[in-house]
C-alpha positions, 0 to 999 in steps of 0.5 A: 243171831241167836247170840244177840238174843242171848245177850239181850236177855242176860242184860235185861235180867241182870238189870231187872231191878232198874227196869223195875224201879222205872214202873209205877207201883201198881205195875210193879206189883202186878209184874211180880204177881205174874212172875210168882208162879215161875219162882215159887213151887206149885201146891198140890191138895193132900187129902186123907180118907178114913182108915187110909194109913198115913204115909210120912215119907217123901220121894 
């Protein structure tokens, strides 16, 4: 049963371009906007206060 769900999921991912073409342009854009947080990294606010040393090291 679980294998069937995995196969269906993989099938949908492989055919996502065709599925997107079936949508109206407005629906396509709305879906892409909803998927963006899963694709692009989340930004964090960075602030600097007076007399605070700047650290340019990346962790």
